[in-house]
N, C-alpha and C positions, 0 to 999 in steps of 0.2 A: 503493500498499499504505500501511497505516496504520503509526503510529509509537509507540513506548514513550514513556511520560511519564516523566520527569525521577522521578514518582513511580514507582515500577517494580509498585506492583502496579495500576496504571493504564495504558490503551491510548490513546492520543488520536488521535481520528478526527474527519471530517468535521464532527459533532455534539457534538462535546467529547468529553467523557472518558468511557470504558468502563471496570469494573472486570473482573476474572476470577475464575471459582468455579472452584476446581479439586479432586476429589474423588480418591483414589487406593486402586489398590488391587493392592497387592502381594502377589507371589507366592511363598513362601519355601520351599526344598527344607528338608524336616526333615532334620537329621544323622541319620540311621539307617543303620546297614548293608545292611538288608533293606529292601522295599516294606510297604507301607500294610497290604495284604489278603494276602501271599503271601511266602515266604522267599527270592524270588529278588533278589539282589543288586543293589545303588544303585550300584555303583562304577563313576566316570565313564571316558570314553573306550576303553572295552571293542567289539570287533568288534561291526557290526549285529545284532541278535538275538540276542545271549548271552545276557542277562540277562533272559531271559523264562521265565516258567514256564507252567504249564496253565492258573492261574489268569489270568493276564495275559493269556495268548492265548484267552479267554475259551470254553477246549475243553466240552463238555456234561459238565453232572454236576460242574462244579469251583465250592465254595463259597469265598467269604470270609474270612477268619479275621482279625480285627485284632489288629495291632502294637501289644504294648503299651508300647513304648519310644515308637511316633511320639505317643501319648497324653500319655504325662508330658510329652515335649517340646513341645506344644501348651499343656499347663498350666502348665507353664515359664514359655513365651512370654510369656502372658495375663499372670502375676504380674511379669514384668517391665514391662509396660506397663498397669500398673496399673487391671488390666482385671476385670472379674467373671468367676469360674469357675462356669461351668454344672454343676449337680451331674446335670443329665438332658439328656442331648444326642441327636438322633437322625442316623443317616444315610440320607440318599434317591438316590433315584436323577436324574439330570439326561437328561433324553432328548433327544439332538441324534446326527447321523451325520456323522461322518468316517471317510473311510480308515486313518487310522491308531488309533481309538478301538473293539478288536474286538468288544466289549459291545453297542454300539450305545446307551452309555449310558454317565455317569460317578458313581460315587459319591461323593457331597458332603454337605453339609449346606446346609438350607435355613430352616427357624420354628425349627429348635431348635440352634442351634452351640455348639460344646466353650465357647467365650469369650466374653463379652458386652462390654459397652461400657468402654470403658477410655480415655485419654490417654498423649499423648508431648509433654513439652516442647522446644522447637526454637529454636535462634537466628534471627529475621527477618532481610532485609536491610538495618536498620539497627541493629543488632547488641543487640535486646531481645530478651525471652524471651516466648515467645510458646506457648500452650498448645493443643494441636491432638487434637480429640476421634477415640476410635478408635469404630466402629459396632461392629464382629462381629469375631472370629479362627474360620474353620472350617476344619476338615482336608477336604480331597478327593486324589483319585487326578490324576496328571498322565496327557495323552495320550502317544501315541507322534511319530515324526514323519515328514514326507511330505518324501520326496526327488525334487525334480524337475528337478535336474540331473547326474543320472548317465547319462542313456539319451535320444537323441533324440527318442523314442514312448512311453517308456514311464516311469512313476513307480513308486520305491522305497519302501517302508515299513520304517522301523528303529524296532523295539517297546522297546527297553532302556528308555525312561522311560516306558512305558505301567505305571499304577500304582505309580509313585513318590508318596510322601508330600507334598503342599502344604498349606503353611498359606496360606488367603487373608488378608490382612489387612485390610481397610476400614477406611478412613478417612473420617471424617464432610467435607463440603463446607466446611472449615474455611479452606485452603490459598488465597493471594490474588497468588502471582507465581511462575513459573517457578523463581527461586529459594530461596519456603518451601518447593514440592517437592521441590528438589533435598536442601536441609537436612533434610527431615524422610525422605526415602530412606537420605539417609547416614548418620540418627540409628538407624532402624529398624535398617538394617544393622550396625551396632556395636552395638547392644544384642542383638541373635539370635547376634552372633558373639560376645559377652562371655559369653553364658550356655552357648553351646555347643550350641544348635538348631538353628541354619542355618549354613554355612559360607560364604555373602555371597558365593560368587564369581560376579560379573555373567557374566563372560564365556564362563563354563560353562553359564549359563542359568539356575545354580541361585536367582538373585534375579531377580527380574522385576517391571515394574510396567507396570499397565493406565489410562490416566492418563483420566478424565472432563473434558472443559474444554465451559463455558460463559460466556457472557461477559453482562452488564446493565448498565444506568446504576447510576453509584453511591447503591448501599441499595435498589434495585429488586426488584422479581420475578425469580425467578431463570427464566434461559434456559434454552431448549434445548443439551441434553447432546449432546457426539459421544465417543466412547469411541475412543481412540490403543490398540492392542493390542502388547503382549510389546515391550518397550523395556528392552533389559538394558546401559544407560549411563547414569549420573547426566547426562552431556552430553547426550545425544540426550533423555533426558527435557525436560532445560530448553526444548533447540531445537524439538523436537515441541509444545512447550506455547505458546510463544510466538507461532511462525507458526500453530497452530491459532487462536487467541486471535483474531490479528491479520485472517487469513481469514474467521471468523466477524464481526467487528465490518465488514469492508468489502462483504462480502454484507447485510447489514442495512442497513448505510448505503444501499446501493447499490437497497433497497427488496426485497429477497429474503427468502428463509425460510429459516434451519436446519435442515435435516432429522436427526433422530436417526436416528445412523446410527455403525458401528463403523470406523475409516479405520486406515490403516498409517501409518509413518510411512519414508521412503526417506529412507536418510542419507544419498544421494550428490549429492540436489538439496535437501534439508534442507526439506521439505515433507510434507505428509498426502498421502493419495491414499483414495478412496473403499472398501470393501471389502466389505461388505453392510451390509441393515440393523438398528437396532439391536433385539436379540430383548428382548421386556416376561419376567418371570418366567413367566409363564402359556404362554409358549411353549415351555419347557422340558417340562411336564409333570411337575412334583415329584410324588413318592410314596414314602414309606419303602420303603428297602429290604427286603424280605421276607426277604432272606437273613443280617440283621443287627438283630440286639437294640437296643433304646433303651442307649443308655451311662448308666450310675449311678455317679454319683462317691459316697464319703464324705469329711465334712469331714476325717477323720483321713488320709485320702491325698491330698487337698490341704495340708494341716497340714504334713505329713514333706516336699512338694515345697518348700512356701515356706519351711521351717525351712533346707534347702540351697542358699538361693541364693546365689550369690558377689556380692562387691560390684558396682554398676550404673555407670555412665558416671558421672549425676547424682551420685551421693553419691561417686564418685572423684574428680569436679572439686573439690567442697567440699573433699574432706579435701587434695587436691594445696593449694590456695589456701594453706588452713590452716597446713599440715606446710612446705611450703617457701616460702611467701610470693611467688608467681606471680601472674601477673594469670589473670582467667579466661578472656581469650582464649587465654593459652599453655594454661591447665591443658585448657581443650575440643579446641586440639590436640594434647598430649600425650595426652588419654582416648580419640582416634577410634580408637587402636590398639593391643590390648593389649599389643604387642611393643615399644611405644613406651612404655607405663606401665614394662613390666618393668627396658628399658634406661635409661628418666631416671632412677628411684629406685637406680637402682645405680650411676649416674653423680655422681648428689647427694649422696651418704653424705657427711656432714660438711662439705660444699661447698654454697657459696653459691646457694641453688637459684634464683633468677634468672639469673645467671650460666651456669648449667648449661643450662636453658631456650633461653638466647638462643643458646649454642653449637651446642645438638641441632640448634634450628627453621630459623634462619639458614644456619651454616656447613656443618654436614650435611645437610641436608635438601635444599640446594643442590646439595650435591658430588655428593649421589645422584641429583637428579634430571640435573643437566648429563651426567653418566657413563651415564644410563641403567641404574645399577644398584638392584634392588631393597632394602629396607632387611633382609630376612634375609640379604643375603649383603652389609651394610656392614662396609667391614674394617676398624672402629675398634673399639676393646670399649669397654664401659663403663667399665672399669676406668682404658683409657689415658683417655677424654674427664674423668675423674675426676683423674686426674695432671696432665693440663694446666690445669686451672683450678686445681689446687694450685699450680702452677708461676705462675701470675698472680695469685696469692691471696696468696703470700709474696713476690712481686716480683721472683722467680729470673729473667722473662722479662717483656716489655712485652706491651701486648695487639695492638702490629702485629708485633712479631715471633712473638707464639703464632698467628697467623695463617698465616705460612711455616712455622712448625713442624707445625701441621692437616695442611697441603697435603702433606706429606713422610708424616706420620703415614698420610694414606688412600691415599697411593700404594707406600707400603711395610710398613702395619702393624705400624711401630715403636715401641717407649714413644718419649713426648715427652722424657724425661730422659732415655733413651741420645741422641736426637737434640740435645739443645741441649749434650751433653758433647761430641758429637763434632764440631759443629760451632760448639763455644766461643761460643752463643749468650747466655751469662748478662747478664743484666742490671747497668749499670755502677750501683754505688748509693757508690760512694766518693765524697765532696764533691772531693777534693785532686783527682782523674780527672776529674772533671766541669768542674771549674773549667779546664783545662787545654784542655779541648775550646771552653768559652764565651771563653776568653782570643783562642782561636786565631781565633774566627768577628768577635769583636769588633775586633780587630785587622784582620781584612782588608776591613772594612766600614764605614770609618771614616766615610765618608760617609753610610751608614744611620743610623748613631747617631748624627750631627748633626741628621740630619730627626727622628729619634724624638727627640732628647732637645729640638728648636723644638715640640713638641706633637703629631706625627705619633703617637699612641699606636700604632692600627694595627697598626706595623711591627715589634711586640713576637711576632707570629705569624711572623715572619719570620725574628727571630733564633731563637726556639724551633724552627723546620724544621732550619735552617741547622746548630743544636747536632747534632737528631737525625741530620741527613743526615754529617756529620764524624763522629760514633761510631759511625755504620752502625744507626742504632736500638737502640743498648745501655743510651744513657744512662737512667737512669731521669728521665721527664716530670715527676714531681712537684719534683726534686733541680733539674733543669734551670729549670726558671719561677722556682723559689727562687733560685739563685744567679744568674740573668741578670738580676731586678729589683734585687737588689744589687749587679750591678756598673754596670748601665746607669744607677744613681744619680749 
């Protein structure tokens, strides 16, 4: 098997380096209470075939009616992704047969999508900004679900998802590594969640991706692509792309040819396997849906939606850097989720923004992960994190003591001030009290004092540690250093 190169954009094969070329089709379920062309509910988790109207079931004489909310959500998504909004768009019939597609065709958009070219800035594997082109966003219906594991000899059909509105966000083939693909999907998900056009719940299938993967010699002609269908996890997207690229390199280097096909990713083996030959557009026999007129938008309709846009992640990152003095990396971590931003900004009121972000992204996120707790169940309120940082800033407690206090806060949801008072953890800042600790350490370590005075300067750290130990971590470290230096002279 081929191996990933140190430069993750390349794969090392027997004949040298190969470049991975990736394009993604993200299917994002539109956040709407009803379906694209019917009034049936989109609520997740209902009993099979509960959310089905006569339109969804394709009963004779039933006509689709466009859901205005879904149109607005698509426009909003296009604006957020720096894309052109097309004032003229058409719904087409995409003809293919699946048992869970009652009409025998999918209502989608082909030549005239609602959203045209756009772009998205991501951070690549080297921490550099990279702009990924977006080809288009079109609206389409989702299909139902075939269930093959409910009966030994029969397949069941659940039409609850049939007709649910999807935005298909098609990237240009600008991605060059599994890491970039993962970063792109994360960013798309973050943007859509910010503007509330998709909830991004990948485990529920409301955001999933098809990955088009090919390989070529660096800067050579594009190779034959294979499409990996229906990936609903960032981790699986990365794994599937890596495996598929390595598979293609191995075939080519052994004299084989890559077949254009659709493949599935087996999460249990970490491998892709053939599903069917890949269709081209003409195989679907697209034609305008005769039951739906072309969609025509006015400048004022688009402008109204544009004027109502919230702060977007890229704008937020710049504001966090400017207002709180934190690094771009930390700002990007905070901006990943709206609830992180709300928590951080409340925690950082009148506090050192860098100190707050360190406690939040390192200590808090670490404990949440260790205890398998979701952020929305976080036991430490932003007010209490603010209070803890205040105790550190005014030197009531040391950083070391603060970690102990933080763990108690996490376990009990108590105020840090109450914990410090109950346990008598206030930092000792009285010079005379610290001198007592220093004298005790010096008297108990005369041999080390002689070594220090003979030139072993590194022993100074030993004395600091001993004083902190004797004081049970309560002595102010700055004063300990100052008094020790004076005494050891």
